[in-house]
C-alpha positions in Angstrom: -36.4 79.6 -23.7 -33.5 80.0 -21.2 -34.6 80.7 -17.6 -33.5 84.0 -16.1 -31.2 84.5 -13.2 -33.2 85.4 -10.1 -30.5 86.0 -7.6 -26.8 85.7 -6.7 -25.1 84.1 -3.7 -21.5 85.0 -2.9 -18.6 84.6 -0.4 -15.1 86.0 -0.1 -11.9 85.1 1.7 -8.4 86.8 1.8 -5.2 85.6 3.4 -1.8 87.2 3.8 -0.1 84.0 2.6 2.9 82.2 4.1 5.7 84.7 3.2 4.4 88.3 3.1 4.1 90.4 6.2 1.2 92.6 4.9 -1.9 91.7 3.0 -1.9 94.1 0.1 -5.1 92.5 -1.4 -8.5 93.8 -0.7 -11.9 92.5 -1.8 -15.5 93.6 -2.0 -18.5 91.2 -1.6 -21.5 93.4 -1.9 -24.2 90.9 -2.9 -27.0 93.4 -2.1 -25.5 95.8 -4.7 -24.7 93.1 -7.3 -21.0 94.1 -7.1 -17.9 92.1 -6.4 -14.2 93.1 -6.7 -10.6 92.0 -6.0 -7.8 94.5 -5.9 -4.1 93.5 -5.5 -2.0 96.4 -4.3 1.5 96.9 -5.7 4.5 98.7 -4.3 5.2 97.2 -0.9 7.0 100.1 0.7 4.8 102.4 -1.5 1.7 101.2 0.3 -0.1 98.8 -2.1 -2.4 98.1 0.8 -3.5 101.7 0.9 -4.4 101.7 -2.8 -6.3 98.4 -2.8 -8.3 99.5 0.3 -9.0 102.9 -1.2 -10.4 101.1 -4.4 -12.7 98.8 -2.4 -13.9 101.6 0.0 -14.6 103.8 -3.0 -16.6 101.1 -4.9 -18.6 100.4 -1.7 -19.5 104.0 -1.5 -21.0 104.3 -5.0 -24.8 104.3 -4.9 -26.1 101.2 -6.8 -28.2 101.9 -9.9 -31.1 99.8 -11.2 -29.7 99.9 -14.7 -26.5 97.9 -15.2 -25.2 100.4 -17.8 -25.8 103.3 -15.5 -24.1 101.5 -12.6 -21.0 100.6 -14.7 -20.8 104.2 -15.8 -20.8 105.4 -12.2 -18.2 102.8 -11.3 -15.9 104.0 -14.1 -16.2 107.6 -12.9 -15.5 106.6 -9.3 -12.4 104.5 -10.3 -11.1 107.4 -12.4 -11.3 109.6 -9.3 -9.5 106.9 -7.3 -6.8 106.8 -10.0 -6.3 110.6 -9.7 -6.2 110.4 -5.9 -3.6 107.6 -6.0 -1.4 109.6 -8.4 -1.6 112.7 -6.1 -0.8 110.6 -3.0 2.3 109.1 -4.7 3.6 112.6 -5.3 2.8 113.7 -1.8 4.7 110.6 -0.4 7.6 111.2 -2.8 7.4 107.6 -4.2 7.7 106.6 -7.8 4.5 104.6 -8.1 1.6 103.4 -6.0 -0.9 101.1 -7.7 -3.2 98.2 -7.6 -4.7 95.7 -10.1 -8.5 95.4 -10.1 -11.1 93.0 -11.4 -14.8 93.7 -10.7 -18.1 92.1 -11.6 -21.4 94.0 -11.6 -24.6 92.1 -12.2 -28.3 92.8 -12.8 -30.4 89.7 -13.4 -29.1 87.8 -16.4 -26.7 90.5 -17.4 -23.2 91.3 -16.0 -20.2 93.4 -16.8 -16.6 92.8 -15.9 -14.1 95.7 -15.7 -10.4 95.1 -15.0 -6.8 96.4 -15.1 -3.8 94.2 -14.4 -3.6 90.5 -13.8 -6.3 89.8 -11.2 -8.7 87.5 -12.9 -12.4 86.6 -13.6 -13.2 82.9 -14.2 -16.5 81.3 -15.0 -17.5 77.7 -14.5 -20.4 76.8 -16.8 -21.7 73.2 -17.3 -18.5 71.9 -15.7 -16.2 73.9 -18.1 -13.9 76.6 -16.7 -13.1 79.7 -18.8 -11.0 82.8 -18.1 -13.2 85.8 -19.0 -10.6 88.5 -18.3 -7.2 88.8 -20.1 -4.1 89.6 -18.1 -2.5 93.0 -18.7 1.0 91.8 -18.0 4.4 91.5 -19.6 4.3 87.7 -19.4 0.8 87.6 -21.0 2.1 89.7 -23.9 4.8 87.1 -24.5 2.2 84.3 -24.4 0.0 86.2 -26.9 3.0 86.6 -29.3 3.7 82.8 -29.0 7.1 83.5 -27.4 6.1 81.7 -24.1 3.9 78.7 -23.3 1.2 78.7 -20.6 3.3 76.4 -18.3 6.4 78.6 -18.7 4.3 81.7 -18.0 3.3 80.4 -14.5 6.9 80.3 -13.2 8.3 83.2 -15.2 10.5 85.5 -13.1 8.8 88.6 -14.5 5.3 87.1 -13.7 4.4 89.9 -11.4 5.0 92.8 -13.9 1.7 94.3 -14.9 1.1 96.7 -17.8 -2.0 98.3 -16.5 -3.1 99.2 -12.9 -5.1 101.7 -11.0 -2.6 104.5 -10.2 0.0 103.5 -12.8 -0.8 106.1 -15.4 -2.5 109.5 -15.5 -5.4 108.0 -17.5 -7.0 104.8 -16.1 -7.7 102.3 -18.9 -10.1 99.6 -17.9 -10.9 96.7 -20.1 -14.6 95.7 -20.2 -16.5 92.6 -21.2 -20.3 92.1 -21.1 -21.7 88.8 -20.1 -24.9 86.9 -20.5 -25.4 85.0 -17.3 -27.3 81.7 -16.9 -28.6 80.0 -13.7 -25.9 77.7 -12.4 -23.0 79.9 -13.6 -20.3 80.2 -11.0 -17.8 83.1 -11.1 -14.4 83.4 -9.4 -12.6 86.7 -9.0 -9.1 86.3 -7.6 -5.7 87.8 -7.2 -2.7 86.2 -9.0 -1.6 84.8 -5.6 -4.3 82.1 -6.2 -4.0 81.3 -10.0 -0.2 81.3 -9.8 -0.2 78.5 -7.2 -3.4 76.6 -8.0 -3.9 75.0 -11.5 -7.0 75.6 -13.6 -8.2 72.0 -13.3 -8.1 72.4 -9.5 -10.0 75.6 -9.7 -12.5 73.9 -11.9 -12.9 71.1 -9.3 -13.5 73.4 -6.4 -15.9 75.6 -8.2 -18.1 72.6 -8.7 -18.9 72.5 -5.0 -22.3 73.6 -3.9 -21.7 76.6 -1.6 -19.6 79.7 -2.4 -18.4 79.8 1.3 -17.0 76.3 1.0 -15.4 77.2 -2.4 -13.5 80.3 -1.2 -12.2 78.5 1.9 -11.1 75.5 -0.1 -9.4 77.7 -2.8 -7.4 79.7 -0.2 -6.5 76.5 1.7 -5.2 75.0 -1.6 -3.0 78.0 -2.2 -1.6 77.9 1.4 -0.7 74.2 1.0 1.5 75.2 -2.0 3.5 77.7 0.2 1.5 80.8 -0.7 4.4 83.1 -1.5 2.0 85.9 -2.2 -1.3 87.2 -0.7 -4.3 85.1 -1.8 -7.8 86.4 -2.3 -10.9 84.7 -3.8 -14.5 85.9 -4.3 -17.0 83.4 -5.6 -20.3 84.5 -7.1 -23.0 81.9 -8.0 -26.1 82.7 -10.2 -29.4 81.0 -9.4 
């Protein structure tokens, strides 16, 4: 019989990068609540940092539930309210669109749920093997899915930052969801595309093999910075024990 997960340990780190003036990423590392998230704001002049911060602050304010299903339901309701607030704020500011990608992980014992919209990602390292558990909502990912573009070409595609879903992008927020069985030793990485577009999967795999989440997030962000970090970089690492 497989042993159950008894607790989680996590760490987070976000950096503006080497080119941008403002960090439009925001992250949540709420280990006590079993909730972690990364939001990557879009719009620059249209205040992507406002949207990503609003998402994280709103998630932080949602009362944790004992039941994972009940918690995820509450998170969905809260995010729908954020979506509406962002739509209204865009009208008030007279801008075409304000938005943010989002990936979150909520966990209770050996069960977890991932919700996401956009191209911020959730990875899992299990038994030395790295898997992407989310699936990008992006123009480039659609080309890859159709076989019109290879994975390597996708990394440097000029339309790489065009997402097809985001908080604030449409009247109705459509969040993808995947349910996960977690094992002791599993290591999860939530990150903005500023990381996975500059650091290769094999490198992510190597760093996630380190012992401490704090060391992992520092190493991951440092790796991105050594590559020039044209975008903001954010990483949240969650390890199951």
